C-alpha positions in Angstrom: -12.9 33.4 -32.6 -12.1 29.8 -32.9 -11.6 27.7 -29.7 -7.9 27.2 -30.8 -7.3 30.7 -31.0 -8.2 31.3 -27.3 -5.3 32.1 -24.9 -4.2 28.8 -22.9 -5.3 30.3 -19.5 -8.8 30.8 -20.9 -8.9 27.3 -22.2 -7.7 26.1 -18.7 -10.4 28.1 -17.2 -13.0 26.5 -19.6 -11.8 23.0 -19.0 -12.1 23.5 -15.1 -15.8 23.4 -15.4 -16.0 20.1 -17.4 -16.1 16.5 -16.2 -14.4 13.5 -17.6 -17.0 12.7 -20.2 -17.0 16.1 -21.4 -13.2 16.5 -21.6 -13.3 13.2 -23.4 -15.7 14.8 -26.1 -13.7 18.0 -26.2 -10.5 15.9 -27.2 -12.2 14.8 -30.3 -12.6 18.1 -31.7 -9.1 18.5 -33.3 -5.8 17.4 -33.2 -4.5 20.6 -31.4 -7.3 20.6 -28.9 -6.6 16.9 -28.1 -3.0 17.6 -27.5 -4.0 20.3 -25.0 -6.8 18.4 -23.4 -4.3 15.4 -22.8 -2.2 17.5 -20.3 -2.1 16.6 -16.7 -3.0 20.1 -15.5 -6.3 19.8 -17.4 -7.3 16.4 -15.7 -5.8 17.2 -12.3 -9.0 18.9 -10.7 -11.1 15.7 -12.2 -8.7 13.2 -11.1 -8.8 14.1 -7.4 -12.5 12.8 -7.5 -11.7 9.3 -8.7 -10.5 6.4 -6.9 -6.4 5.6 -7.0 -6.1 8.3 -9.4 -2.7 9.2 -7.7 -3.7 12.5 -6.5 -3.8 12.5 -2.7 -5.9 14.7 -0.6 -3.2 17.2 0.0 -2.6 17.2 -3.8 0.5 15.2 -4.1 0.9 13.1 -7.1 2.2 9.5 -6.3 2.0 8.1 -9.8 3.8 11.2 -11.9 5.1 8.7 -14.6 1.6 7.9 -15.7 -0.4 10.4 -17.7 -3.6 11.6 -15.6 -6.0 11.1 -18.3 -4.9 7.3 -18.5 -5.2 7.0 -14.7 -8.7 8.4 -14.9 -9.8 5.8 -17.4 -8.3 3.1 -15.1 -10.0 4.8 -12.2 -13.4 4.0 -13.4 -12.5 0.3 -13.7 -11.4 0.3 -9.9 -14.7 1.9 -9.0 -16.7 -0.7 -11.1 -14.6 -3.7 -10.1 -13.7 -4.4 -14.0 -10.4 -6.4 -13.7 -8.6 -9.6 -14.8 -7.5 -12.0 -12.2 -4.1 -14.0 -12.3 -1.9 -15.9 -10.2 1.6 -14.6 -10.6 3.4 -17.2 -8.3 2.6 -20.2 -6.4 4.4 -22.4 -3.8 3.8 -25.6 -2.1 4.5 -24.7 1.5 1.7 -22.6 3.7 3.4 -19.3 4.4 2.6 -15.8 5.7 4.0 -13.7 3.2 4.3 -10.0 3.1 4.6 -7.4 0.2 6.0 -4.1 -0.7 5.9 -2.4 -4.1 8.3 0.0 -5.4 7.5 1.1 -9.0 8.5 -1.9 -11.2 9.9 -3.9 -8.4 7.7 -6.3 -6.1 9.3 -7.5 -2.8 8.0 -10.7 -1.5 8.7 -12.5 1.8 8.8 -16.2 1.6 9.9 -17.9 5.1 13.1 -16.5 6.1 14.0 -14.6 2.6 12.9 -11.3 0.9 12.9 -11.5 -2.8 13.0 -8.6 -5.2 11.2 -9.4 -8.5 11.0 -7.3 -11.7 7.5 -6.6 -12.9 7.4 -6.6 -16.8 6.5 -3.0 -18.0 3.7 -3.9 -20.0 2.3 -7.0 -18.8 2.9 -6.3 -15.2 3.9 -10.4 -14.9 6.4 -11.4 -12.2 9.7 -12.6 -13.4 9.9 -16.2 -12.1 13.4 -15.6 -10.1 14.2 -12.6 -7.9 17.2 -10.6 -9.2 18.2 -9.9 -5.4 17.4 -11.8 -2.1 17.7 -10.3 1.4 18.3 -12.9 4.1 19.7 -13.1 7.6 16.7 -14.0 9.9 16.7 -17.4 11.9 13.2 -17.6 11.5 10.4 -16.4 9.0 10.0 -12.8 8.0 7.1 -11.5 9.8 7.0 -7.9 8.3 9.4 -5.7 6.2 9.1 -2.2 5.1 10.9 -0.1 2.4 12.5 3.1 2.4 14.7 5.0 -0.3 18.0 3.7 1.2 17.0 0.6 3.4 14.9 -2.6 3.4 13.7 -3.3 7.2 12.6 -6.4 8.3 11.2 -8.1 11.6 11.3 -12.0 12.1 10.1 -14.6 14.3 13.4 -14.9 15.8 12.8 -11.3 17.5 15.5 -9.5 15.5 15.4 -6.6 13.3 17.4 -6.5 10.2 18.4 -3.1 8.6 19.5 -3.9 4.9 21.2 -1.4 2.8 19.5 -1.1 -0.7 22.6 0.3 -2.0 25.4 -2.1 -0.6 25.3 -5.4 0.9 25.8 -3.9 4.5 23.1 -4.9 7.2 22.7 -4.1 10.8 21.0 -6.3 13.5 18.9 -4.8 16.1 18.2 -6.9 19.2 15.7 -6.0 22.0 12.6 -8.1 21.4 12.6 -11.6 22.7 9.6 -12.9 20.7 8.6 -12.5 17.3 8.3 -9.0 15.7 4.8 -9.0 14.4 4.9 -5.4 12.9 7.2 -2.4 12.1 7.3 0.8 10.4 9.9 3.2 9.5 10.1 6.9 8.2 13.1 9.2 7.8 15.6 7.5 10.4 12.9 6.4 13.0 12.0 2.9 13.3 9.0 1.7 15.3 8.4 -2.1 16.1 5.9 -4.2 17.8 6.3 -7.7 19.1 4.6 -10.7 20.6 6.3 -9.8 23.8 3.7 -7.1 24.3 6.1 -4.0 23.6 6.5 -1.7 21.1 10.0 -0.3 20.7 11.3 3.0 19.4 14.6 3.0 17.3 16.9 5.1 14.9 18.6 3.7 11.9 22.1 4.6 13.7 21.1 2.8 17.0 21.7 -1.1 18.0 19.4 -0.9 21.0 16.0 0.6 21.3 15.8 4.1 22.3 12.5 3.8 24.4 10.3 0.7 25.1 6.7 1.1 25.8 4.9 -1.9 27.6 1.4 -2.5 25.9 0.1 -5.4 28.0 -0.8 -7.2 24.9 0.7 -8.4 21.8 1.1 -5.4 19.4 -0.3 -6.5 15.9 0.4 -3.4 13.8 2.0 -0.1 14.0 2.2 3.1 11.7 4.3 6.3 11.8 2.6 9.4 10.8 3.9 11.5 7.9 5.1 14.3 10.2 7.2 11.6 12.1 6.1 13.2 15.4 3.8 10.4 16.3 2.7 6.8 15.7 -0.4 4.5 16.1 -0.2 1.0 17.5 -3.0 -1.8 17.2 -3.5 -4.4 19.9 -5.9 -6.9 21.0 -8.5 -5.8 23.4 -7.1 -5.9 26.8 -7.9 -5.0 30.5 -8.9 -1.6 30.4 -6.8 -0.4 27.6 -8.1 0.7 24.0 -6.7 -1.4 21.2 -6.1 1.6 18.7 -3.7 4.1 20.5 -1.9 7.1 19.2 1.5 8.0 20.7 4.2 10.7 20.4 7.7 9.8 20.1 8.5 10.4 23.6 6.1 7.6 24.4 3.2 9.7 25.5 -0.2 8.2 24.8 -2.1 11.2 23.4 -5.2 9.6 21.8 -7.2 6.5 22.0 -10.2 5.1 20.0 -12.9 2.4 20.6 -12.8 -0.5 18.0 -16.2 -0.7 16.3 -15.7 -3.8 14.5 -15.6 -7.7 15.7 -14.4 -9.2 12.2 -10.5 -9.4 11.5 -9.1 -7.3 8.9 -5.6 -8.6 8.2 -4.4 -5.8 6.1 -5.3 -2.4 4.6 -4.0 0.2 2.2 -5.2 3.5 1.3 -4.6 5.5 -1.9 -4.0 8.7 0.3 -7.5 10.1 -0.9 -10.9 8.4 -1.2 -10.1 4.5 -1.6 -9.3 1.8 0.9 -8.4 -1.7 -0.1 -8.7 -4.2 2.7 -7.8 -7.9 2.9 -10.0 -10.4 5.2 -9.0 -13.3 7.5 -11.3 -15.8 5.5 -11.4 -17.3 1.9 -8.8 -14.6 0.4 -11.4 -11.9 0.1 -10.3 -8.4 -1.0 -12.8 -5.4 -0.6 -12.5 -1.9 -2.0 -13.9 1.1 -0.2 -15.0 4.5 -1.0 -14.6 6.6 2.2 -17.5 8.9 0.9 -19.7 5.8 1.1 -20.8 3.5 4.1 -21.2 0.4 2.1 -18.3 -1.8 0.4 -17.8 -0.6 -3.1 -16.3 -3.9 -4.6 -15.8 -7.5 -3.4 -13.2 -10.1 -5.0 -12.7 -13.5 -3.5 -9.3 -14.5 -4.8 -9.0 -18.0 -3.3 -10.9 -21.2 -4.8 -9.0 -23.6 -2.6 -11.0 -25.8 -0.2 -8.8 -24.4 2.8 -9.5 -21.0 3.6 -6.7 -18.5 3.4 -6.3 -14.9 4.8 -5.3 -12.0 2.6 -1.9 -11.5 4.4 -0.7 -8.4 2.5 -1.8 -6.2 -0.2 -0.2 -3.4 -2.3 -1.6 -1.5 -5.3 -0.2 0.6 -8.1 -2.3 2.8 -10.4 -3.4 0.0 -12.5 -2.8 -3.3 -10.5 -3.7 -4.7 -6.9 -1.3 -7.6 -5.6 -2.4 -9.8 -2.8 -0.4 -12.4 -0.9 -2.3 -15.3 0.4 -1.0 -18.4 2.2 0.2 -20.5 -1.2 0.0 -18.0 -3.8 0.6 -14.2 -5.2 -2.4 -13.1 -6.9 -3.1 -10.0 -9.1 -6.2 -7.8 -10.3 -5.4 -6.1 -13.6 -7.7 -3.0 -14.0 -6.5 -2.1 -17.3 -9.6 -3.2 -19.1 -11.7 -1.3 -21.8 -12.6 2.1 -20.5 -16.4 3.0 -20.1 -16.2 6.7 -21.2 -12.7 8.1 -22.0 -11.2 7.0 -25.5 
């Protein structure tokens, strides 16, 4: 019996024992086998073991619009550090920019405004002018987050602005009396942290905070869990309190961790599985980490300026990493010639 005459469930079972190199060789047997092996179902098990393949730990596919075979090609370059550096945008004033990425749109804060820029589908280059601008803060935008329906920003004026992405409507949330350093939002819940040493819990329909938690130190970071039942706050070490604490949404602290590092990481992002990308506070350094290893996997120094700049924010897609420094927006393009898969 020929290989092409086997039932599909048998072929799937055979492919489940093959690694990415063997699948690549199998796809060269003939056209019909190549078409079968190119299916996402065949590559799913292999892809889960690679960095930034888009398959998260729970099996969710976060890049369903990109074929898995193509993502495994690119994942090898993430692992090996094979990429092309570019500067997408420069500005003269020193800023503290923040980024968010939504498919083919990159959102970038510059001073008091947030611009939405189209990314070219093939080159992933940034259009020079934003097609939409979100404004309203009287000071600089410190942080912002995206949901399906809203863009939510916190500013140095102590205000939180909730912008609708479907209309021109926006709502102002007042509660903090100093700059809003961090915020996160999931479903209708908003958590904010401020220089005024408080974390506040809001909803999209409220104009005042539902709860206020006194932290006794400036709140630098917050993150809501996927279950929306708890959130994490990060502060500087202070008095007898841990800098990293887990809270439930009713303000009860349920867990604390000791901070093992004395170096500053300005930003981090995970692929939901094995990879972490981090940005340092000096010389525009981005590092890639594999959580299955203890040492840094790859190291990229983006800034060549004599004046050091932190990596204020970074975001990545299946093929690109974008990093915002004080005077420029940098990109790393990992779509280079793959090592094994053709």
